[in-house]
mmCIF file as gemmi writes it, N, C-alpha and C atoms, coordinates in Angstrom:
data_model
loop_
_atom_site.group_PDB
_atom_site.id
_atom_site.type_symbol
_atom_site.label_atom_id
_atom_site.label_alt_id
_atom_site.label_comp_id
_atom_site.label_asym_id
_atom_site.label_entity_id
_atom_site.label_seq_id
_atom_site.pdbx_PDB_ins_code
_atom_site.Cartn_x
_atom_site.Cartn_y
_atom_site.Cartn_z
_atom_site.occupancy
_atom_site.B_iso_or_equiv
_atom_site.pdbx_formal_charge
_atom_site.auth_seq_id
_atom_site.auth_asym_id
_atom_site.pdbx_PDB_model_num
ATOM 1 N N . MET Axp A 1 ? 49.137 48.387 136.472 1 0 ? 1 A 1
ATOM 2 C CA . MET Axp A 1 ? 48.517 48.721 137.736 1 0 ? 1 A 1
ATOM 3 C C . MET Axp A 1 ? 47.157 49.373 137.511 1 0 ? 1 A 1
ATOM 4 N N . ILE Axp A 2 ? 47.086 50.261 136.522 1 0 ? 2 A 1
ATOM 5 C CA . ILE Axp A 2 ? 45.826 50.939 136.246 1 0 ? 2 A 1
ATOM 6 C C . ILE Axp A 2 ? 44.78 49.934 135.775 1 0 ? 2 A 1
ATOM 7 N N . ARG Axp A 3 ? 45.229 48.938 134.991 1 0 ? 3 A 1
ATOM 8 C CA . ARG Axp A 3 ? 44.295 47.933 134.496 1 0 ? 3 A 1
ATOM 9 C C . ARG Axp A 3 ? 43.71 47.116 135.652 1 0 ? 3 A 1
ATOM 10 N N . ARG Axp A 4 ? 44.533 46.769 136.632 1 0 ? 4 A 1
ATOM 11 C CA . ARG Axp A 4 ? 44.049 46.025 137.799 1 0 ? 4 A 1
ATOM 12 C C . ARG Axp A 4 ? 43.035 46.853 138.578 1 0 ? 4 A 1
ATOM 13 N N . ALA Axp A 5 ? 43.307 48.127 138.728 1 0 ? 5 A 1
ATOM 14 C CA . ALA Axp A 5 ? 42.399 49.001 139.467 1 0 ? 5 A 1
ATOM 15 C C . ALA Axp A 5 ? 41.066 49.136 138.737 1 0 ? 5 A 1
ATOM 16 N N . SER Axp A 6 ? 41.1 49.232 137.413 1 0 ? 6 A 1
ATOM 17 C CA . SER Axp A 6 ? 39.85 49.358 136.67 1 0 ? 6 A 1
ATOM 18 C C . SER Axp A 6 ? 39.064 48.045 136.715 1 0 ? 6 A 1
ATOM 19 N N . ASN Axp A 7 ? 39.765 46.899 136.686 1 0 ? 7 A 1
ATOM 20 C CA . ASN Axp A 7 ? 39.085 45.611 136.812 1 0 ? 7 A 1
ATOM 21 C C . ASN Axp A 7 ? 38.44 45.47 138.183 1 0 ? 7 A 1
ATOM 22 N N . LEU Axp A 8 ? 39.145 45.91 139.213 1 0 ? 8 A 1
ATOM 23 C CA . LEU Axp A 8 ? 38.603 45.842 140.567 1 0 ? 8 A 1
ATOM 24 C C . LEU Axp A 8 ? 37.39 46.757 140.694 1 0 ? 8 A 1
ATOM 25 N N . THR Axp A 9 ? 37.466 47.936 140.139 1 0 ? 9 A 1
ATOM 26 C CA . THR Axp A 9 ? 36.338 48.865 140.183 1 0 ? 9 A 1
ATOM 27 C C . THR Axp A 9 ? 35.131 48.29 139.46 1 0 ? 9 A 1
ATOM 28 N N . LEU Axp A 10 ? 35.353 47.705 138.306 1 0 ? 10 A 1
ATOM 29 C CA . LEU Axp A 10 ? 34.269 47.09 137.548 1 0 ? 10 A 1
ATOM 30 C C . LEU Axp A 10 ? 33.652 45.924 138.324 1 0 ? 10 A 1
ATOM 31 N N . ALA Axp A 11 ? 34.485 45.087 138.926 1 0 ? 11 A 1
ATOM 32 C CA . ALA Axp A 11 ? 33.989 43.946 139.697 1 0 ? 11 A 1
ATOM 33 C C . ALA Axp A 11 ? 33.155 44.41 140.89 1 0 ? 11 A 1
ATOM 34 N N . LEU Axp A 12 ? 33.606 45.44 141.566 1 0 ? 12 A 1
ATOM 35 C CA . LEU Axp A 12 ? 32.853 45.962 142.708 1 0 ? 12 A 1
ATOM 36 C C . LEU Axp A 12 ? 31.52 46.564 142.269 1 0 ? 12 A 1
ATOM 37 N N . ALA Axp A 13 ? 31.523 47.254 141.146 1 0 ? 13 A 1
ATOM 38 C CA . ALA Axp A 13 ? 30.282 47.851 140.643 1 0 ? 13 A 1
ATOM 39 C C . ALA Axp A 13 ? 29.282 46.773 140.256 1 0 ? 13 A 1
ATOM 40 N N . LEU Axp A 14 ? 29.76 45.713 139.595 1 0 ? 14 A 1
ATOM 41 C CA . LEU Axp A 14 ? 28.862 44.633 139.194 1 0 ? 14 A 1
ATOM 42 C C . LEU Axp A 14 ? 28.325 43.877 140.398 1 0 ? 14 A 1
ATOM 43 N N . SER Axp A 15 ? 29.156 43.632 141.399 1 0 ? 15 A 1
ATOM 44 C CA . SER Axp A 15 ? 28.677 42.918 142.575 1 0 ? 15 A 1
ATOM 45 C C . SER Axp A 15 ? 27.672 43.77 143.347 1 0 ? 15 A 1
ATOM 46 N N . GLY Axp A 16 ? 27.888 45.07 143.391 1 0 ? 16 A 1
ATOM 47 C CA . GLY Axp A 16 ? 26.918 45.954 144.042 1 0 ? 16 A 1
ATOM 48 C C . GLY Axp A 16 ? 25.599 45.971 143.301 1 0 ? 16 A 1
ATOM 49 N N . ALA Axp A 17 ? 25.654 45.963 141.97 1 0 ? 17 A 1
ATOM 50 C CA . ALA Axp A 17 ? 24.421 45.932 141.173 1 0 ? 17 A 1
ATOM 51 C C . ALA Axp A 17 ? 23.681 44.621 141.387 1 0 ? 17 A 1
ATOM 52 N N . ALA Axp A 18 ? 24.427 43.526 141.505 1 0 ? 18 A 1
ATOM 53 C CA . ALA Axp A 18 ? 23.788 42.224 141.733 1 0 ? 18 A 1
ATOM 54 C C . ALA Axp A 18 ? 23.116 42.185 143.099 1 0 ? 18 A 1
ATOM 55 N N . LEU Axp A 19 ? 23.754 42.755 144.106 1 0 ? 19 A 1
ATOM 56 C CA . LEU Axp A 19 ? 23.144 42.793 145.435 1 0 ? 19 A 1
ATOM 57 C C . LEU Axp A 19 ? 21.901 43.668 145.439 1 0 ? 19 A 1
ATOM 58 N N . LEU Axp A 20 ? 21.969 44.779 144.751 1 0 ? 20 A 1
ATOM 59 C CA . LEU Axp A 20 ? 20.818 45.672 144.681 1 0 ? 20 A 1
ATOM 60 C C . LEU Axp A 20 ? 19.665 45.01 143.943 1 0 ? 20 A 1
ATOM 61 N N . ALA Axp A 21 ? 19.961 44.339 142.844 1 0 ? 21 A 1
ATOM 62 C CA . ALA Axp A 21 ? 18.918 43.668 142.078 1 0 ? 21 A 1
ATOM 63 C C . ALA Axp A 21 ? 18.307 42.524 142.873 1 0 ? 21 A 1
ATOM 64 N N . GLY Axp A 22 ? 19.097 41.848 143.68 1 0 ? 22 A 1
ATOM 65 C CA . GLY Axp A 22 ? 18.584 40.758 144.494 1 0 ? 22 A 1
ATOM 66 C C . GLY Axp A 22 ? 17.73 41.224 145.642 1 0 ? 22 A 1
ATOM 67 N N . SER Axp A 23 ? 17.901 42.457 146.085 1 0 ? 23 A 1
ATOM 68 C CA . SER Axp A 23 ? 17.149 42.935 147.238 1 0 ? 23 A 1
ATOM 69 C C . SER Axp A 23 ? 15.866 43.662 146.859 1 0 ? 23 A 1
ATOM 70 N N . VAL Axp A 24 ? 15.621 43.896 145.593 1 0 ? 24 A 1
ATOM 71 C CA . VAL Axp A 24 ? 14.429 44.633 145.173 1 0 ? 24 A 1
ATOM 72 C C . VAL Axp A 24 ? 13.136 43.91 145.537 1 0 ? 24 A 1
ATOM 73 N N . PRO Axp A 25 ? 12.957 42.602 145.269 1 0 ? 25 A 1
ATOM 74 C CA . PRO Axp A 25 ? 11.705 41.953 145.658 1 0 ? 25 A 1
ATOM 75 C C . PRO Axp A 25 ? 11.461 41.979 147.16 1 0 ? 25 A 1
ATOM 76 N N . ALA Axp A 26 ? 12.515 41.888 147.963 1 0 ? 26 A 1
ATOM 77 C CA . ALA Axp A 26 ? 12.338 41.933 149.404 1 0 ? 26 A 1
ATOM 78 C C . ALA Axp A 26 ? 11.823 43.303 149.833 1 0 ? 26 A 1
ATOM 79 N N . ALA Axp A 27 ? 12.289 44.347 149.178 1 0 ? 27 A 1
ATOM 80 C CA . ALA Axp A 27 ? 11.841 45.688 149.52 1 0 ? 27 A 1
ATOM 81 C C . ALA Axp A 27 ? 10.417 45.926 149.045 1 0 ? 27 A 1
ATOM 82 N N . ALA Axp A 28 ? 9.993 45.202 148.023 1 0 ? 28 A 1
ATOM 83 C CA . ALA Axp A 28 ? 8.657 45.391 147.472 1 0 ? 28 A 1
ATOM 84 C C . ALA Axp A 28 ? 7.632 44.489 148.154 1 0 ? 28 A 1
ATOM 85 N N . GLY Axp A 29 ? 7.985 43.888 149.247 1 0 ? 29 A 1
ATOM 86 C CA . GLY Axp A 29 ? 7.042 43.046 149.96 1 0 ? 29 A 1
ATOM 87 C C . GLY Axp A 29 ? 7.288 41.568 149.743 1 0 ? 29 A 1
ATOM 88 N N . GLY Axp A 30 ? 8.252 41.211 148.919 1 0 ? 30 A 1
ATOM 89 C CA . GLY Axp A 30 ? 8.605 39.822 148.714 1 0 ? 30 A 1
ATOM 90 C C . GLY Axp A 30 ? 7.637 39.04 147.861 1 0 ? 30 A 1
ATOM 91 N N . THR Axp A 31 ? 6.714 39.698 147.184 1 0 ? 31 A 1
ATOM 92 C CA . THR Axp A 31 ? 5.774 38.967 146.347 1 0 ? 31 A 1
ATOM 93 C C . THR Axp A 31 ? 6.212 39.028 144.902 1 0 ? 31 A 1
ATOM 94 N N . VAL Axp A 32 ? 6.192 37.897 144.278 1 0 ? 32 A 1
ATOM 95 C CA . VAL Axp A 32 ? 6.506 37.794 142.858 1 0 ? 32 A 1
ATOM 96 C C . VAL Axp A 32 ? 5.323 37.104 142.213 1 0 ? 32 A 1
ATOM 97 N N . THR Axp A 33 ? 4.776 37.697 141.179 1 0 ? 33 A 1
ATOM 98 C CA . THR Axp A 33 ? 3.625 37.097 140.517 1 0 ? 33 A 1
ATOM 99 C C . THR Axp A 33 ? 4.07 36.441 139.229 1 0 ? 33 A 1
ATOM 100 N N . CYS Axp A 34 ? 3.473 35.303 138.949 1 0 ? 34 A 1
ATOM 101 C CA . CYS Axp A 34 ? 3.783 34.557 137.735 1 0 ? 34 A 1
ATOM 102 C C . CYS Axp A 34 ? 2.49 34.319 136.979 1 0 ? 34 A 1
ATOM 103 N N . ASP Axp A 35 ? 2.479 34.648 135.714 1 0 ? 35 A 1
ATOM 104 C CA . ASP Axp A 35 ? 1.336 34.351 134.854 1 0 ? 35 A 1
ATOM 105 C C . ASP Axp A 35 ? 1.625 33.01 134.195 1 0 ? 35 A 1
ATOM 106 N N . VAL Axp A 36 ? 1.216 31.938 134.881 1 0 ? 36 A 1
ATOM 107 C CA . VAL Axp A 36 ? 1.55 30.594 134.442 1 0 ? 36 A 1
ATOM 108 C C . VAL Axp A 36 ? 0.945 30.301 133.078 1 0 ? 36 A 1
ATOM 109 N N . ALA Axp A 37 ? -0.264 30.781 132.833 1 0 ? 37 A 1
ATOM 110 C CA . ALA Axp A 37 ? -0.906 30.527 131.539 1 0 ? 37 A 1
ATOM 111 C C . ALA Axp A 37 ? -0.109 31.155 130.398 1 0 ? 37 A 1
ATOM 112 N N . ALA Axp A 38 ? 0.34 32.383 130.587 1 0 ? 38 A 1
ATOM 113 C CA . ALA Axp A 38 ? 1.128 33.061 129.553 1 0 ? 38 A 1
ATOM 114 C C . ALA Axp A 38 ? 2.487 32.385 129.381 1 0 ? 38 A 1
ATOM 115 N N . MET Axp A 39 ? 3.076 31.954 130.498 1 0 ? 39 A 1
ATOM 116 C CA . MET Axp A 39 ? 4.366 31.282 130.411 1 0 ? 39 A 1
ATOM 117 C C . MET Axp A 39 ? 4.228 29.935 129.707 1 0 ? 39 A 1
ATOM 118 N N . SER Axp A 40 ? 3.132 29.223 129.96 1 0 ? 40 A 1
ATOM 119 C CA . SER Axp A 40 ? 2.89 27.946 129.28 1 0 ? 40 A 1
ATOM 120 C C . SER Axp A 40 ? 2.707 28.153 127.782 1 0 ? 40 A 1
ATOM 121 N N . ALA Axp A 41 ? 1.99 29.202 127.428 1 0 ? 41 A 1
ATOM 122 C CA . ALA Axp A 41 ? 1.795 29.513 126.012 1 0 ? 41 A 1
ATOM 123 C C . ALA Axp A 41 ? 3.132 29.849 125.353 1 0 ? 41 A 1
ATOM 124 N N . ARG Axp A 42 ? 3.974 30.568 126.075 1 0 ? 42 A 1
ATOM 125 C CA . ARG Axp A 42 ? 5.29 30.917 125.538 1 0 ? 42 A 1
ATOM 126 C C . ARG Axp A 42 ? 6.146 29.661 125.351 1 0 ? 42 A 1
ATOM 127 N N . ALA Axp A 43 ? 6.09 28.735 126.308 1 0 ? 43 A 1
ATOM 128 C CA . ALA Axp A 43 ? 6.849 27.492 126.192 1 0 ? 43 A 1
ATOM 129 C C . ALA Axp A 43 ? 6.369 26.681 124.989 1 0 ? 43 A 1
ATOM 130 N N . ALA Axp A 44 ? 5.052 26.628 124.787 1 0 ? 44 A 1
ATOM 131 C CA . ALA Axp A 44 ? 4.514 25.899 123.632 1 0 ? 44 A 1
ATOM 132 C C . ALA Axp A 44 ? 4.952 26.55 122.324 1 0 ? 44 A 1
ATOM 133 N N . GLN Axp A 45 ? 4.963 27.878 122.312 1 0 ? 45 A 1
ATOM 134 C CA . GLN Axp A 45 ? 5.391 28.6 121.12 1 0 ? 45 A 1
ATOM 135 C C . GLN Axp A 45 ? 6.871 28.323 120.819 1 0 ? 45 A 1
ATOM 136 N N . LEU Axp A 46 ? 7.687 28.309 121.86 1 0 ? 46 A 1
ATOM 137 C CA . LEU Axp A 46 ? 9.106 28.029 121.67 1 0 ? 46 A 1
ATOM 138 C C . LEU Axp A 46 ? 9.323 26.603 121.174 1 0 ? 46 A 1
ATOM 139 N N . ARG Axp A 47 ? 8.558 25.651 121.705 1 0 ? 47 A 1
ATOM 140 C CA . ARG Axp A 47 ? 8.677 24.254 121.255 1 0 ? 47 A 1
ATOM 141 C C . ARG Axp A 47 ? 8.279 24.126 119.786 1 0 ? 47 A 1
ATOM 142 N N . ALA Axp A 48 ? 7.237 24.854 119.381 1 0 ? 48 A 1
ATOM 143 C CA . ALA Axp A 48 ? 6.796 24.807 117.987 1 0 ? 48 A 1
ATOM 144 C C . ALA Axp A 48 ? 7.866 25.362 117.052 1 0 ? 48 A 1
ATOM 145 N N . GLN Axp A 49 ? 8.657 26.294 117.55 1 0 ? 49 A 1
ATOM 146 C CA . GLN Axp A 49 ? 9.737 26.877 116.756 1 0 ? 49 A 1
ATOM 147 C C . GLN Axp A 49 ? 11.005 26.024 116.809 1 0 ? 49 A 1
ATOM 148 N N . GLY Axp A 50 ? 10.977 24.955 117.606 1 0 ? 50 A 1
ATOM 149 C CA . GLY Axp A 50 ? 12.14 24.091 117.723 1 0 ? 50 A 1
ATOM 150 C C . GLY Axp A 50 ? 13.185 24.587 118.695 1 0 ? 50 A 1
ATOM 151 N N . ARG Axp A 51 ? 12.829 25.51 119.546 1 0 ? 51 A 1
ATOM 152 C CA . ARG Axp A 51 ? 13.76 26.071 120.527 1 0 ? 51 A 1
ATOM 153 C C . ARG Axp A 51 ? 13.517 25.392 121.881 1 0 ? 51 A 1
ATOM 154 N N . ASP Axp A 52 ? 13.872 24.106 121.927 1 0 ? 52 A 1
ATOM 155 C CA . ASP Axp A 52 ? 13.55 23.277 123.086 1 0 ? 52 A 1
ATOM 156 C C . ASP Axp A 52 ? 14.261 23.704 124.362 1 0 ? 52 A 1
ATOM 157 N N . SER Axp A 53 ? 15.511 24.103 124.264 1 0 ? 53 A 1
ATOM 158 C CA . SER Axp A 53 ? 16.236 24.476 125.487 1 0 ? 53 A 1
ATOM 159 C C . SER Axp A 53 ? 15.619 25.717 126.134 1 0 ? 53 A 1
ATOM 160 N N . GLU Axp A 54 ? 15.169 26.663 125.332 1 0 ? 54 A 1
ATOM 161 C CA . GLU Axp A 54 ? 14.514 27.847 125.885 1 0 ? 54 A 1
ATOM 162 C C . GLU Axp A 54 ? 13.159 27.488 126.477 1 0 ? 54 A 1
ATOM 163 N N . ALA Axp A 55 ? 12.451 26.566 125.832 1 0 ? 55 A 1
ATOM 164 C CA . ALA Axp A 55 ? 11.16 26.117 126.355 1 0 ? 55 A 1
ATOM 165 C C . ALA Axp A 55 ? 11.342 25.407 127.688 1 0 ? 55 A 1
ATOM 166 N N . GLN Axp A 56 ? 12.4 24.623 127.81 1 0 ? 56 A 1
ATOM 167 C CA . GLN Axp A 56 ? 12.667 23.954 129.076 1 0 ? 56 A 1
ATOM 168 C C . GLN Axp A 56 ? 12.965 24.953 130.178 1 0 ? 56 A 1
ATOM 169 N N . ALA Axp A 57 ? 13.648 26.036 129.855 1 0 ? 57 A 1
ATOM 170 C CA . ALA Axp A 57 ? 13.944 27.067 130.846 1 0 ? 57 A 1
ATOM 171 C C . ALA Axp A 57 ? 12.655 27.729 131.326 1 0 ? 57 A 1
ATOM 172 N N . VAL Axp A 58 ? 11.738 27.993 130.408 1 0 ? 58 A 1
ATOM 173 C CA . VAL Axp A 58 ? 10.448 28.584 130.782 1 0 ? 58 A 1
ATOM 174 C C . VAL Axp A 58 ? 9.666 27.612 131.654 1 0 ? 58 A 1
ATOM 175 N N . GLU Axp A 59 ? 9.713 26.329 131.307 1 0 ? 59 A 1
ATOM 176 C CA . GLU Axp A 59 ? 8.999 25.329 132.099 1 0 ? 59 A 1
ATOM 177 C C . GLU Axp A 59 ? 9.589 25.195 133.497 1 0 ? 59 A 1
ATOM 178 N N . ARG Axp A 60 ? 10.907 25.357 133.631 1 0 ? 60 A 1
ATOM 179 C CA . ARG Axp A 60 ? 11.523 25.344 134.967 1 0 ? 60 A 1
ATOM 180 C C . ARG Axp A 60 ? 11.031 26.525 135.788 1 0 ? 60 A 1
ATOM 181 N N . ARG Axp A 61 ? 10.882 27.685 135.144 1 0 ? 61 A 1
ATOM 182 C CA . ARG Axp A 61 ? 10.361 28.851 135.867 1 0 ? 61 A 1
ATOM 183 C C . ARG Axp A 61 ? 8.909 28.626 136.276 1 0 ? 61 A 1
ATOM 184 N N . ILE Axp A 62 ? 8.135 27.95 135.429 1 0 ? 62 A 1
ATOM 185 C CA . ILE Axp A 62 ? 6.743 27.633 135.771 1 0 ? 62 A 1
ATOM 186 C C . ILE Axp A 62 ? 6.716 26.737 137.005 1 0 ? 62 A 1
ATOM 187 N N . ARG Axp A 63 ? 7.557 25.694 137.012 1 0 ? 63 A 1
ATOM 188 C CA . ARG Axp A 63 ? 7.601 24.793 138.169 1 0 ? 63 A 1
ATOM 189 C C . ARG Axp A 63 ? 8.033 25.539 139.428 1 0 ? 63 A 1
ATOM 190 N N . ALA Axp A 64 ? 8.981 26.465 139.291 1 0 ? 64 A 1
ATOM 191 C CA . ALA Axp A 64 ? 9.426 27.251 140.445 1 0 ? 64 A 1
ATOM 192 C C . ALA Axp A 64 ? 8.29 28.114 140.977 1 0 ? 64 A 1
ATOM 193 N N . CYS Axp A 65 ? 7.498 28.694 140.082 1 0 ? 65 A 1
ATOM 194 C CA . CYS Axp A 65 ? 6.351 29.502 140.511 1 0 ? 65 A 1
ATOM 195 C C . CYS Axp A 65 ? 5.316 28.636 141.213 1 0 ? 65 A 1
ATOM 196 N N . GLU Axp A 66 ? 5.056 27.457 140.648 1 0 ? 66 A 1
ATOM 197 C CA . GLU Axp A 66 ? 4.075 26.567 141.266 1 0 ? 66 A 1
ATOM 198 C C . GLU Axp A 66 ? 4.566 26.081 142.623 1 0 ? 66 A 1
ATOM 199 N N . ASP Axp A 67 ? 5.851 25.782 142.739 1 0 ? 67 A 1
ATOM 200 C CA . ASP Axp A 67 ? 6.403 25.367 144.023 1 0 ? 67 A 1
ATOM 201 C C . ASP Axp A 67 ? 6.298 26.487 145.051 1 0 ? 67 A 1
ATOM 202 N N . ALA Axp A 68 ? 6.556 27.713 144.617 1 0 ? 68 A 1
ATOM 203 C CA . ALA Axp A 68 ? 6.45 28.845 145.532 1 0 ? 68 A 1
ATOM 204 C C . ALA Axp A 68 ? 5.007 29.04 145.987 1 0 ? 68 A 1
ATOM 205 N N . ASP Axp A 69 ? 4.058 28.848 145.083 1 0 ? 69 A 1
ATOM 206 C CA . ASP Axp A 69 ? 2.653 28.966 145.452 1 0 ? 69 A 1
ATOM 207 C C . ASP Axp A 69 ? 2.241 27.903 146.457 1 0 ? 69 A 1
ATOM 208 N N . ASN Axp A 70 ? 2.848 26.72 146.345 1 0 ? 70 A 1
ATOM 209 C CA . ASN Axp A 70 ? 2.521 25.615 147.252 1 0 ? 70 A 1
ATOM 210 C C . ASN Axp A 70 ? 3.31 25.652 148.537 1 0 ? 70 A 1
ATOM 211 N N . GLY Axp A 71 ? 4.167 26.644 148.698 1 0 ? 71 A 1
ATOM 212 C CA . GLY Axp A 71 ? 4.945 26.784 149.922 1 0 ? 71 A 1
ATOM 213 C C . GLY Axp A 71 ? 6.169 25.9 149.96 1 0 ? 71 A 1
ATOM 214 N N . ASN Axp A 72 ? 6.523 25.302 148.853 1 0 ? 72 A 1
ATOM 215 C CA . ASN Axp A 72 ? 7.694 24.446 148.786 1 0 ? 72 A 1
ATOM 216 C C . ASN Axp A 72 ? 8.911 25.324 148.538 1 0 ? 72 A 1
ATOM 217 N N . SER Axp A 73 ? 9.863 25.285 149.425 1 0 ? 73 A 1
ATOM 218 C CA . SER Axp A 73 ? 11.061 26.112 149.264 1 0 ? 73 A 1
ATOM 219 C C . SER Axp A 73 ? 12.054 25.503 148.302 1 0 ? 73 A 1
ATOM 220 N N . GLY Axp A 74 ? 11.831 24.26 147.875 1 0 ? 74 A 1
ATOM 221 C CA . GLY Axp A 74 ? 12.729 23.628 146.921 1 0 ? 74 A 1
ATOM 222 C C . GLY Axp A 74 ? 13.802 22.81 147.599 1 0 ? 74 A 1
ATOM 223 N N . PRO Axp A 75 ? 14.737 22.293 146.822 1 0 ? 75 A 1
ATOM 224 C CA . PRO Axp A 75 ? 15.795 21.466 147.392 1 0 ? 75 A 1
ATOM 225 C C . PRO Axp A 75 ? 16.774 22.294 148.21 1 0 ? 75 A 1
ATOM 226 N N . LEU Axp A 76 ? 17.508 21.628 149.08 1 0 ? 76 A 1
ATOM 227 C CA . LEU Axp A 76 ? 18.491 22.327 149.891 1 0 ? 76 A 1
ATOM 228 C C . LEU Axp A 76 ? 19.705 22.728 149.068 1 0 ? 76 A 1
ATOM 229 N N . TRP Axp A 77 ? 19.946 22.031 147.968 1 0 ? 77 A 1
ATOM 230 C CA . TRP Axp A 77 ? 21.051 22.347 147.065 1 0 ? 77 A 1
ATOM 231 C C . TRP Axp A 77 ? 20.564 22.217 145.636 1 0 ? 77 A 1
ATOM 232 N N . LYS Axp A 78 ? 21.29 22.826 144.735 1 0 ? 78 A 1
ATOM 233 C CA . LYS Axp A 78 ? 20.881 22.797 143.321 1 0 ? 78 A 1
ATOM 234 C C . LYS Axp A 78 ? 21.977 22.229 142.481 1 0 ? 78 A 1
């Protein structure tokens, strides 16, 4: 019983932290800045090291930043 209670407490704490972390940009005015040039350089560096999956993740973030700059909200589902 104690183990279930501690698991529930941990789950509630983590979900509260996730909600708090998700609401921080909205409280800060909703602006997120992306340094696309630095991110592109990082992706190139990762590709040179052979870390392609990490480079692809950085490139996805670059595309998300560019889409946000263009006012594109993205697909309705992911």
